[in-house]
N, CA, C, O and the ligand as a Tripos MOL2 file, in Angstrom:
@<TRIPOS>MOLECULE
protein
  265   263    67     0     0
PROTEIN
NO_CHARGES

@<TRIPOS>ATOM
      1 N          18.2200  -13.9180  -13.6540 N.3       1 MET1
      2 CA         17.0970  -14.0270  -12.6490 C.3       1 MET1
      3 C          17.8160  -13.8670  -11.3260 C.2       1 MET1
      4 O          18.7960  -14.5020  -10.9380 O.2       1 MET1
      5 N          17.1290  -12.8670  -10.6810 N.am      2 PRO2
      6 CA         17.5640  -12.2960   -9.4710 C.3       2 PRO2
      7 C          17.5450  -13.6470   -8.5140 C.2       2 PRO2
      8 O          16.7050  -14.5360   -8.6550 O.2       2 PRO2
      9 N          18.5700  -13.6670   -7.5440 N.am      3 VAL3
     10 CA         18.3240  -14.4970   -6.2720 C.3       3 VAL3
     11 C          18.6090  -13.7350   -5.0930 C.2       3 VAL3
     12 O          19.6220  -13.0600   -4.9080 O.2       3 VAL3
     13 N          17.4080  -13.9280   -4.1120 N.am      4 VAL4
     14 CA         17.5850  -13.0200   -3.0950 C.3       4 VAL4
     15 C          17.6070  -14.1300   -1.7550 C.2       4 VAL4
     16 O          16.7020  -14.9070   -1.4510 O.2       4 VAL4
     17 N          18.7360  -13.9710   -1.1650 N.am      5 LYS5
     18 CA         19.0140  -14.9220    0.0920 C.3       5 LYS5
     19 C          18.0500  -14.4620    1.3420 C.2       5 LYS5
     20 O          17.9780  -13.2790    1.6740 O.2       5 LYS5
     21 N          17.4870  -15.2630    1.8490 N.am      6 ILE6
     22 CA         16.3930  -14.9620    3.0120 C.3       6 ILE6
     23 C          16.6070  -15.7880    4.1750 C.2       6 ILE6
     24 O          16.5170  -17.0160    4.1710 O.2       6 ILE6
     25 N          16.9410  -14.9520    5.3310 N.am      7 SER7
     26 CA         17.0820  -15.7730    6.6480 C.3       7 SER7
     27 C          15.7980  -15.5560    7.3560 C.2       7 SER7
     28 O          15.1470  -14.5210    7.2100 O.2       7 SER7
     29 N          15.3920  -16.6540    8.2180 N.am      8 GLY8
     30 CA         14.3980  -16.5120    9.0640 C.3       8 GLY8
     31 C          13.0270  -17.2640    8.7020 C.2       8 GLY8
     32 O          12.0640  -17.3020    9.4670 O.2       8 GLY8
     33 N          13.0680  -17.8430    7.4600 N.am      9 MET9
     34 CA         11.9730  -18.8280    6.9800 C.3       9 MET9
     35 C          12.2000  -20.0040    7.6960 C.2       9 MET9
     36 O          13.3490  -20.4450    7.7270 O.2       9 MET9
     37 N          11.0460  -20.7500    8.4380 N.am     10 SER10
     38 CA         11.2720  -21.9780    8.8910 C.3      10 SER10
     39 C          10.2410  -23.0780    8.4770 C.2      10 SER10
     40 O          10.3830  -24.2610    8.7860 O.2      10 SER10
     41 N           9.1580  -22.5740    7.7290 N.am     11 CYS11
     42 CA          8.3810  -23.7150    7.4440 C.3      11 CYS11
     43 C           7.6580  -23.2930    6.1610 C.2      11 CYS11
     44 O           7.9650  -22.2730    5.5450 O.2      11 CYS11
     45 N           6.5070  -24.2800    5.7240 N.am     12 GLY12
     46 CA          5.7930  -23.8320    4.3680 C.3      12 GLY12
     47 C           5.0240  -22.5830    4.5440 C.2      12 GLY12
     48 O           4.7850  -21.9680    3.5050 O.2      12 GLY12
     49 N           4.6600  -22.1690    5.4710 N.am     13 HIS13
     50 CA          3.8400  -20.9580    5.6990 C.3      13 HIS13
     51 C           4.6880  -19.7980    5.1740 C.2      13 HIS13
     52 O           4.3080  -19.0140    4.3040 O.2      13 HIS13
     53 N           5.9300  -19.7640    5.8200 N.am     14 CYS14
     54 CA          6.9460  -18.7860    5.4010 C.3      14 CYS14
     55 C           7.1630  -18.7780    3.9890 C.2      14 CYS14
     56 O           6.9410  -17.7260    3.3910 O.2      14 CYS14
     57 N           7.5040  -19.6350    3.4500 N.am     15 THR15
     58 CA          7.7550  -19.7530    1.8290 C.3      15 THR15
     59 C           6.3250  -19.3980    1.3060 C.2      15 THR15
     60 O           6.3860  -18.5840    0.3850 O.2      15 THR15
     61 N           5.3500  -19.6920    1.5590 N.am     16 GLY16
     62 CA          4.0710  -19.3830    0.9400 C.3      16 GLY16
     63 C           3.8580  -17.8010    1.1770 C.2      16 GLY16
     64 O           3.4430  -17.1330    0.2300 O.2      16 GLY16
     65 N           4.0730  -17.3160    2.1500 N.am     17 SER17
     66 CA          3.7850  -15.7830    2.1520 C.3      17 SER17
     67 C           4.7150  -14.8980    1.6310 C.2      17 SER17
     68 O           4.4200  -13.7220    1.4170 O.2      17 SER17
     69 N           6.1770  -15.5110    1.3340 N.am     18 VAL18
     70 CA          6.9490  -14.8640    0.6400 C.3      18 VAL18
     71 C           6.6880  -15.0250   -0.7700 C.2      18 VAL18
     72 O           6.9020  -14.0520   -1.4930 O.2      18 VAL18
     73 N           6.2140  -16.2130   -1.3300 N.am     19 THR19
     74 CA          5.8690  -16.3530   -2.6710 C.3      19 THR19
     75 C           4.7050  -15.5590   -3.0580 C.2      19 THR19
     76 O           4.8430  -14.9500   -4.1180 O.2      19 THR19
     77 N           3.3890  -15.3970   -2.3390 N.am     20 LYS20
     78 CA          2.4500  -14.6010   -2.6580 C.3      20 LYS20
     79 C           2.8020  -13.2880   -2.6430 C.2      20 LYS20
     80 O           2.3000  -12.5910   -3.5250 O.2      20 LYS20
     81 N           3.7620  -12.6190   -1.6270 N.am     21 THR21
     82 CA          4.1440  -11.2210   -1.9630 C.3      21 THR21
     83 C           4.7570  -10.8680   -3.0940 C.2      21 THR21
     84 O           4.6550   -9.7620   -3.6250 O.2      21 THR21
     85 N           5.5010  -11.9210   -3.5500 N.am     22 LEU22
     86 CA          6.5590  -11.3740   -4.4660 C.3      22 LEU22
     87 C           5.6320  -11.5670   -5.8320 C.2      22 LEU22
     88 O           5.7450  -10.7300   -6.7280 O.2      22 LEU22
     89 N           4.6700  -12.7380   -5.9850 N.am     23 GLU23
     90 CA          3.9870  -12.7870   -7.1430 C.3      23 GLU23
     91 C           2.9910  -11.6610   -7.4260 C.2      23 GLU23
     92 O           2.5370  -11.4170   -8.5440 O.2      23 GLU23
     93 N           2.6780  -10.9580   -6.2330 N.am     24 ALA24
     94 CA          1.8580   -9.6340   -6.2130 C.3      24 ALA24
     95 C           2.2710   -8.5360   -6.7270 C.2      24 ALA24
     96 O           1.5330   -7.6130   -7.0740 O.2      24 ALA24
     97 N           3.9700   -8.5680   -6.8480 N.am     25 MET25
     98 CA          4.5460   -7.3610   -7.2940 C.3      25 MET25
     99 C           4.5860   -7.1970   -8.7720 C.2      25 MET25
    100 O           4.7320   -8.1410   -9.5490 O.2      25 MET25
    101 N           4.4640   -6.0850   -9.0860 N.am     26 GLU26
    102 CA          4.3940   -5.7010  -10.5940 C.3      26 GLU26
    103 C           5.6330   -6.1620  -11.2010 C.2      26 GLU26
    104 O           6.7030   -5.9320  -10.6390 O.2      26 GLU26
    105 N           5.5820   -6.7190  -12.1730 N.am     27 GLY27
    106 CA          6.9960   -6.9580  -13.0160 C.3      27 GLY27
    107 C           7.8620   -8.4900  -12.6420 C.2      27 GLY27
    108 O           8.8270   -8.9510  -13.2520 O.2      27 GLY27
    109 N           7.2170   -9.0150  -11.5480 N.am     28 ILE28
    110 CA          7.8670  -10.2420  -11.0950 C.3      28 ILE28
    111 C           6.9770  -11.3780  -11.5150 C.2      28 ILE28
    112 O           5.7530  -11.3030  -11.4080 O.2      28 ILE28
    113 N           7.5880  -12.4080  -11.9850 N.am     29 THR29
    114 CA          6.9290  -13.7250  -12.4560 C.3      29 THR29
    115 C           7.9620  -15.0430  -12.0880 C.2      29 THR29
    116 O           9.1040  -14.8930  -11.6520 O.2      29 THR29
    117 N           7.4020  -16.1850  -12.3200 N.am     30 ASN30
    118 CA          8.3980  -17.1030  -12.0930 C.3      30 ASN30
    119 C           8.9040  -17.5070  -10.6860 C.2      30 ASN30
    120 O           9.9580  -18.1180  -10.5080 O.2      30 ASN30
    121 N           7.9570  -17.0610   -9.5770 N.am     31 VAL31
    122 CA          8.5760  -16.7860   -8.1850 C.3      31 VAL31
    123 C           8.8760  -18.5320   -7.6820 C.2      31 VAL31
    124 O           8.0210  -19.4130   -7.7730 O.2      31 VAL31
    125 N          10.0610  -18.6980   -7.2380 N.am     32 GLN32
    126 CA         10.4180  -20.0690   -6.5000 C.3      32 GLN32
    127 C          11.2060  -19.4390   -5.4070 C.2      32 GLN32
    128 O          12.1240  -18.6190   -5.4130 O.2      32 GLN32
    129 N          10.4570  -20.1780   -4.3060 N.am     33 VAL33
    130 CA         10.9410  -19.7750   -2.9260 C.3      33 VAL33
    131 C          11.4130  -21.0630   -2.0690 C.2      33 VAL33
    132 O          10.5870  -21.9010   -1.7070 O.2      33 VAL33
    133 N          12.4840  -21.1490   -1.8330 N.am     34 SER34
    134 CA         13.0150  -22.4650   -0.9330 C.3      34 SER34
    135 C          13.3770  -22.2430    0.3570 C.2      34 SER34
    136 O          13.7720  -21.1210    0.6740 O.2      34 SER34
    137 N          13.2950  -23.3330    1.3480 N.am     35 LEU35
    138 CA         13.6070  -23.2790    2.6520 C.3      35 LEU35
    139 C          14.9530  -23.1920    2.8840 C.2      35 LEU35
    140 O          15.5380  -22.3660    3.5850 O.2      35 LEU35
    141 N          15.5020  -24.2930    2.1120 N.am     36 SER36
    142 CA         17.0020  -24.9190    2.3300 C.3      36 SER36
    143 C          17.6650  -25.0610    0.8500 C.2      36 SER36
    144 O          17.4100  -25.9390    0.0250 O.2      36 SER36
    145 N          18.6430  -23.9060    0.7090 N.am     37 PRO37
    146 CA         18.9420  -22.7850    1.1250 C.3      37 PRO37
    147 C          17.7300  -21.8790    1.1910 C.2      37 PRO37
    148 O          16.8600  -22.0620    0.3390 O.2      37 PRO37
    149 N          17.5520  -20.8840    2.1300 N.am     38 GLY38
    150 CA         16.5780  -19.9990    2.2460 C.3      38 GLY38
    151 C          16.7600  -18.9290    1.1470 C.2      38 GLY38
    152 O          17.6940  -18.1320    1.2240 O.2      38 GLY38
    153 N          15.9420  -18.9020    0.1990 N.am     39 GLN39
    154 CA         16.2060  -18.1520   -0.8790 C.3      39 GLN39
    155 C          15.0580  -17.7070   -1.7170 C.2      39 GLN39
    156 O          14.0540  -18.4090   -1.5910 O.2      39 GLN39
    157 N          14.9700  -16.6880   -2.5570 N.am     40 ALA40
    158 CA         13.8870  -16.5700   -3.6040 C.3      40 ALA40
    159 C          14.4280  -16.5210   -4.8970 C.2      40 ALA40
    160 O          15.4370  -15.8210   -4.9700 O.2      40 ALA40
    161 N          14.0420  -17.0830   -5.9990 N.am     41 THR41
    162 CA         14.4230  -16.7450   -7.2520 C.3      41 THR41
    163 C          13.2700  -16.4110   -8.0830 C.2      41 THR41
    164 O          12.1360  -16.8520   -7.8960 O.2      41 THR41
    165 N          13.6450  -15.5460   -9.0810 N.am     42 PHE42
    166 CA         12.1430  -15.0680   -9.7710 C.3      42 PHE42
    167 C          12.7520  -14.4040  -11.2780 C.2      42 PHE42
    168 O          13.9250  -14.1640  -11.5660 O.2      42 PHE42
    169 N          11.8080  -14.2530  -11.9130 N.am     43 ASP43
    170 CA         12.1810  -13.4670  -13.2270 C.3      43 ASP43
    171 C          11.6730  -11.8130  -13.0530 C.2      43 ASP43
    172 O          10.5130  -11.5480  -12.7390 O.2      43 ASP43
    173 N          12.4960  -10.9730  -13.2500 N.am     44 ALA44
    174 CA         12.0860   -9.6590  -12.9440 C.3      44 ALA44
    175 C          12.1710   -8.6060  -14.2360 C.2      44 ALA44
    176 O          13.1710   -8.6990  -14.9490 O.2      44 ALA44
    177 N          11.2840   -7.7310  -14.5240 N.am     45 LYS45
    178 CA         11.2940   -7.0100  -15.5600 C.3      45 LYS45
    179 C          12.5710   -6.0390  -15.2280 C.2      45 LYS45
    180 O          13.0930   -6.1680  -14.1210 O.2      45 LYS45
    181 N          13.0860   -5.0840  -16.1350 N.am     46 ASP46
    182 CA         14.2420   -4.4640  -15.8050 C.3      46 ASP46
    183 C          13.8570   -3.2820  -14.9690 C.2      46 ASP46
    184 O          14.7540   -2.6940  -14.3650 O.2      46 ASP46
    185 N          12.6630   -2.8880  -14.8730 N.am     47 ASP47
    186 CA         12.2070   -1.7150  -14.0430 C.3      47 ASP47
    187 C          12.1600   -1.9600  -12.4640 C.2      47 ASP47
    188 O          12.0580   -1.0850  -11.6050 O.2      47 ASP47
    189 N          12.2550   -3.2990  -12.2730 N.am     48 VAL48
    190 CA         11.9340   -3.7330  -10.7910 C.3      48 VAL48
    191 C          13.0710   -3.3740   -9.8940 C.2      48 VAL48
    192 O          14.2090   -3.8390   -9.9710 O.2      48 VAL48
    193 N          12.6230   -2.4650   -9.0060 N.am     49 ASP49
    194 CA         13.6320   -2.3050   -7.7510 C.3      49 ASP49
    195 C          13.7450   -3.3140   -6.8500 C.2      49 ASP49
    196 O          12.8130   -3.6280   -6.1110 O.2      49 ASP49
    197 N          14.8600   -3.8770   -6.8450 N.am     50 LEU50
    198 CA         15.1380   -5.0510   -6.0180 C.3      50 LEU50
    199 C          15.1840   -4.8580   -4.3560 C.2      50 LEU50
    200 O          15.0090   -5.6920   -3.4680 O.2      50 LEU50
    201 N          15.4920   -3.4090   -4.2850 N.am     51 THR51
    202 CA         15.3640   -2.9990   -2.6980 C.3      51 THR51
    203 C          14.0330   -3.0300   -2.3400 C.2      51 THR51
    204 O          13.8160   -3.2640   -1.1510 O.2      51 THR51
    205 N          12.9110   -2.8190   -3.2030 N.am     52 LYS52
    206 CA         11.5330   -2.6760   -3.0460 C.3      52 LYS52
    207 C          11.2380   -4.1920   -2.7010 C.2      52 LYS52
    208 O          10.5140   -4.4880   -1.7500 O.2      52 LYS52
    209 N          11.7590   -5.0260   -3.4190 N.am     53 VAL53
    210 CA         11.5530   -6.6980   -3.1590 C.3      53 VAL53
    211 C          11.9170   -6.8490   -1.7700 C.2      53 VAL53
    212 O          11.2020   -7.3280   -0.8900 O.2      53 VAL53
    213 N          13.3260   -6.3120   -1.6250 N.am     54 ALA54
    214 CA         13.7210   -6.8100   -0.2960 C.3      54 ALA54
    215 C          12.7300   -5.9590    1.1320 C.2      54 ALA54
    216 O          12.5320   -6.5270    2.2060 O.2      54 ALA54
    217 N          12.2690   -4.6600    0.8340 N.am     55 GLU55
    218 CA         11.4430   -4.0900    1.7670 C.3      55 GLU55
    219 C          10.1290   -5.0610    2.0610 C.2      55 GLU55
    220 O           9.6820   -5.3870    3.1600 O.2      55 GLU55
    221 N           9.7050   -5.3800    0.8970 N.am     56 ALA56
    222 CA          8.4760   -6.5450    1.1720 C.3      56 ALA56
    223 C           8.5220   -7.7900    1.9020 C.2      56 ALA56
    224 O           7.6420   -8.2890    2.6040 O.2      56 ALA56
    225 N           9.7680   -8.2530    1.6110 N.am     57 ILE57
    226 CA         10.3130   -9.4890    2.2680 C.3      57 ILE57
    227 C          10.4670   -9.2810    3.8590 C.2      57 ILE57
    228 O          10.0600  -10.0700    4.7120 O.2      57 ILE57
    229 N          11.1870   -7.9680    4.1060 N.am     58 ARG58
    230 CA         11.4530   -7.4360    5.3960 C.3      58 ARG58
    231 C          10.0350   -7.3390    6.0970 C.2      58 ARG58
    232 O           9.7450   -7.8600    7.1740 O.2      58 ARG58
    233 N           9.2360   -6.6070    5.3230 N.am     59 GLY59
    234 CA          7.8860   -6.4540    6.0650 C.3      59 GLY59
    235 C           7.0680   -7.7460    6.5220 C.2      59 GLY59
    236 O           6.2560   -7.5960    7.4350 O.2      59 GLY59
    237 N           7.2040   -8.8110    6.0350 N.am     60 LEU60
    238 CA          6.8400  -10.0520    6.3350 C.3      60 LEU60
    239 C           7.4910  -10.6930    7.4540 C.2      60 LEU60
    240 O           7.1350  -11.8140    7.8170 O.2      60 LEU60
    241 N           8.5320   -9.9800    8.0920 N.am     61 GLY61
    242 CA          9.3040  -10.6600    9.1900 C.3      61 GLY61
    243 C          10.4740  -11.2080    8.9960 C.2      61 GLY61
    244 O          11.1230  -11.6950    9.9220 O.2      61 GLY61
    245 N          10.9110  -11.1860    7.6470 N.am     62 PHE62
    246 CA         12.0410  -12.2520    7.3270 C.3      62 PHE62
    247 C          13.2950  -11.1680    6.9490 C.2      62 PHE62
    248 O          13.1360   -9.9530    6.8280 O.2      62 PHE62
    249 N          14.3590  -11.7720    6.8190 N.am     63 ASP63
    250 CA         15.6630  -10.9290    6.6140 C.3      63 ASP63
    251 C          16.3120  -11.1400    5.2580 C.2      63 ASP63
    252 O          17.0350  -12.1280    5.1320 O.2      63 ASP63
    253 N          16.1550  -10.4180    4.3510 N.am     64 PRO64
    254 CA         16.5090  -10.6410    2.8610 C.3      64 PRO64
    255 C          17.9630  -10.0700    2.7880 C.2      64 PRO64
    256 O          18.3540   -9.1850    3.5490 O.2      64 PRO64
    257 N          18.6610  -10.5900    1.9070 N.am     65 GLU65
    258 CA         20.1820  -10.0160    1.6920 C.3      65 GLU65
    259 C          19.9890   -9.8040    0.0270 C.2      65 GLU65
    260 O          19.8380  -10.6990   -0.8040 O.2      65 GLU65
    261 N          20.0340   -8.5400   -0.1760 N.am     66 VAL66
    262 CA         20.1000   -8.0710   -1.5480 C.3      66 VAL66
    263 C          21.4960   -7.5270   -1.9190 C.2      66 VAL66
    264 O          21.7080   -7.0930   -3.0510 O.2      66 VAL66
    265 CU          6.8440  -20.5890    8.9590 Cu       67 CU67
@<TRIPOS>BOND
     1     1     2 1
     2     2     3 1
     3     3     4 2
     4     3     5 am
     5     5     6 1
     6     6     7 1
     7     7     8 2
     8     7     9 am
     9     9    10 1
    10    10    11 1
    11    11    12 2
    12    11    13 am
    13    13    14 1
    14    14    15 1
    15    15    16 2
    16    15    17 am
    17    17    18 1
    18    18    19 1
    19    19    20 2
    20    19    21 am
    21    21    22 1
    22    22    23 1
    23    23    24 2
    24    23    25 am
    25    25    26 1
    26    26    27 1
    27    27    28 2
    28    27    29 am
    29    29    30 1
    30    30    31 1
    31    31    32 2
    32    31    33 am
    33    33    34 1
    34    34    35 1
    35    35    36 2
    36    35    37 am
    37    37    38 1
    38    38    39 1
    39    39    40 2
    40    39    41 am
    41    41    42 1
    42    42    43 1
    43    43    44 2
    44    43    45 am
    45    45    46 1
    46    46    47 1
    47    47    48 2
    48    47    49 am
    49    49    50 1
    50    50    51 1
    51    51    52 2
    52    51    53 am
    53    53    54 1
    54    54    55 1
    55    55    56 2
    56    55    57 am
    57    57    58 1
    58    58    59 1
    59    59    60 2
    60    59    61 am
    61    61    62 1
    62    62    63 1
    63    63    64 2
    64    63    65 am
    65    65    66 1
    66    66    67 1
    67    67    68 2
    68    67    69 am
    69    69    70 1
    70    70    71 1
    71    71    72 2
    72    71    73 am
    73    73    74 1
    74    74    75 1
    75    75    76 2
    76    75    77 am
    77    77    78 1
    78    78    79 1
    79    79    80 2
    80    79    81 am
    81    81    82 1
    82    82    83 1
    83    83    84 2
    84    83    85 am
    85    85    86 1
    86    86    87 1
    87    87    88 2
    88    87    89 am
    89    89    90 1
    90    90    91 1
    91    91    92 2
    92    91    93 am
    93    93    94 1
    94    94    95 1
    95    95    96 2
    96    95    97 am
    97    97    98 1
    98    98    99 1
    99    99   100 2
   100    99   101 am
   101   101   102 1
   102   102   103 1
   103   103   104 2
   104   103   105 am
   105   105   106 1
   106   106   107 1
   107   107   108 2
   108   107   109 am
   109   109   110 1
   110   110   111 1
   111   111   112 2
   112   111   113 am
   113   113   114 1
   114   114   115 1
   115   115   116 2
   116   115   117 am
   117   117   118 1
   118   118   119 1
   119   119   120 2
   120   119   121 am
   121   121   122 1
   122   122   123 1
   123   123   124 2
   124   123   125 am
   125   125   126 1
   126   126   127 1
   127   127   128 2
   128   127   129 am
   129   129   130 1
   130   130   131 1
   131   131   132 2
   132   131   133 am
   133   133   134 1
   134   134   135 1
   135   135   136 2
   136   135   137 am
   137   137   138 1
   138   138   139 1
   139   139   140 2
   140   139   141 am
   141   141   142 1
   142   142   143 1
   143   143   144 2
   144   143   145 am
   145   145   146 1
   146   146   147 1
   147   147   148 2
   148   147   149 am
   149   149   150 1
   150   150   151 1
   151   151   152 2
   152   151   153 am
   153   153   154 1
   154   154   155 1
   155   155   156 2
   156   155   157 am
   157   157   158 1
   158   158   159 1
   159   159   160 2
   160   159   161 am
   161   161   162 1
   162   162   163 1
   163   163   164 2
   164   163   165 am
   165   165   166 1
   166   166   167 1
   167   167   168 2
   168   167   169 am
   169   169   170 1
   170   170   171 1
   171   171   172 2
   172   171   173 am
   173   173   174 1
   174   174   175 1
   175   175   176 2
   176   175   177 am
   177   177   178 1
   178   178   179 1
   179   179   180 2
   180   179   181 am
   181   181   182 1
   182   182   183 1
   183   183   184 2
   184   183   185 am
   185   185   186 1
   186   186   187 1
   187   187   188 2
   188   187   189 am
   189   189   190 1
   190   190   191 1
   191   191   192 2
   192   191   193 am
   193   193   194 1
   194   194   195 1
   195   195   196 2
   196   195   197 am
   197   197   198 1
   198   198   199 1
   199   199   200 2
   200   199   201 am
   201   201   202 1
   202   202   203 1
   203   203   204 2
   204   203   205 am
   205   205   206 1
   206   206   207 1
   207   207   208 2
   208   207   209 am
   209   209   210 1
   210   210   211 1
   211   211   212 2
   212   211   213 am
   213   213   214 1
   214   214   215 1
   215   215   216 2
   216   215   217 am
   217   217   218 1
   218   218   219 1
   219   219   220 2
   220   219   221 am
   221   221   222 1
   222   222   223 1
   223   223   224 2
   224   223   225 am
   225   225   226 1
   226   226   227 1
   227   227   228 2
   228   227   229 am
   229   229   230 1
   230   230   231 1
   231   231   232 2
   232   231   233 am
   233   233   234 1
   234   234   235 1
   235   235   236 2
   236   235   237 am
   237   237   238 1
   238   238   239 1
   239   239   240 2
   240   239   241 am
   241   241   242 1
   242   242   243 1
   243   243   244 2
   244   243   245 am
   245   245   246 1
   246   246   247 1
   247   247   248 2
   248   247   249 am
   249   249   250 1
   250   250   251 1
   251   251   252 2
   252   251   253 am
   253   253   254 1
   254   254   255 1
   255   255   256 2
   256   255   257 am
   257   257   258 1
   258   258   259 1
   259   259   260 2
   260   259   261 am
   261   261   262 1
   262   262   263 1
   263   263   264 2
@<TRIPOS>SUBSTRUCTURE
     1 MET1         2 RESIDUE 1 A MET
     2 PRO2         6 RESIDUE 1 A PRO
     3 VAL3        10 RESIDUE 1 A VAL
     4 VAL4        14 RESIDUE 1 A VAL
     5 LYS5        18 RESIDUE 1 A LYS
     6 ILE6        22 RESIDUE 1 A ILE
     7 SER7        26 RESIDUE 1 A SER
     8 GLY8        30 RESIDUE 1 A GLY
     9 MET9        34 RESIDUE 1 A MET
    10 SER10       38 RESIDUE 1 A SER
    11 CYS11       42 RESIDUE 1 A CYS
    12 GLY12       46 RESIDUE 1 A GLY
    13 HIS13       50 RESIDUE 1 A HIS
    14 CYS14       54 RESIDUE 1 A CYS
    15 THR15       58 RESIDUE 1 A THR
    16 GLY16       62 RESIDUE 1 A GLY
    17 SER17       66 RESIDUE 1 A SER
    18 VAL18       70 RESIDUE 1 A VAL
    19 THR19       74 RESIDUE 1 A THR
    20 LYS20       78 RESIDUE 1 A LYS
    21 THR21       82 RESIDUE 1 A THR
    22 LEU22       86 RESIDUE 1 A LEU
    23 GLU23       90 RESIDUE 1 A GLU
    24 ALA24       94 RESIDUE 1 A ALA
    25 MET25       98 RESIDUE 1 A MET
    26 GLU26      102 RESIDUE 1 A GLU
    27 GLY27      106 RESIDUE 1 A GLY
    28 ILE28      110 RESIDUE 1 A ILE
    29 THR29      114 RESIDUE 1 A THR
    30 ASN30      118 RESIDUE 1 A ASN
    31 VAL31      122 RESIDUE 1 A VAL
    32 GLN32      126 RESIDUE 1 A GLN
    33 VAL33      130 RESIDUE 1 A VAL
    34 SER34      134 RESIDUE 1 A SER
    35 LEU35      138 RESIDUE 1 A LEU
    36 SER36      142 RESIDUE 1 A SER
    37 PRO37      146 RESIDUE 1 A PRO
    38 GLY38      150 RESIDUE 1 A GLY
    39 GLN39      154 RESIDUE 1 A GLN
    40 ALA40      158 RESIDUE 1 A ALA
    41 THR41      162 RESIDUE 1 A THR
    42 PHE42      166 RESIDUE 1 A PHE
    43 ASP43      170 RESIDUE 1 A ASP
    44 ALA44      174 RESIDUE 1 A ALA
    45 LYS45      178 RESIDUE 1 A LYS
    46 ASP46      182 RESIDUE 1 A ASP
    47 ASP47      186 RESIDUE 1 A ASP
    48 VAL48      190 RESIDUE 1 A VAL
    49 ASP49      194 RESIDUE 1 A ASP
    50 LEU50      198 RESIDUE 1 A LEU
    51 THR51      202 RESIDUE 1 A THR
    52 LYS52      206 RESIDUE 1 A LYS
    53 VAL53      210 RESIDUE 1 A VAL
    54 ALA54      214 RESIDUE 1 A ALA
    55 GLU55      218 RESIDUE 1 A GLU
    56 ALA56      222 RESIDUE 1 A ALA
    57 ILE57      226 RESIDUE 1 A ILE
    58 ARG58      230 RESIDUE 1 A ARG
    59 GLY59      234 RESIDUE 1 A GLY
    60 LEU60      238 RESIDUE 1 A LEU
    61 GLY61      242 RESIDUE 1 A GLY
    62 PHE62      246 RESIDUE 1 A PHE
    63 ASP63      250 RESIDUE 1 A ASP
    64 PRO64      254 RESIDUE 1 A PRO
    65 GLU65      258 RESIDUE 1 A GLU
    66 VAL66      262 RESIDUE 1 A VAL
    67 CU67       265 GROUP 0 **** ****
């Protein structure tokens, strides 16, 4: 299960938008996003490109570390 550290999330809206965005991505399920520590965990099929996941998170204005 991938773990992506994310900086810049500060409230439930932030975690909610990351959760929604990741859940909408093909091949990603069981998304859990936490504020403390700032991170996302999820199940990903083998063909999921984590750099795309990071790009999507960055597009929301947060700073992922993959
Ligand atoms: Cu927020």
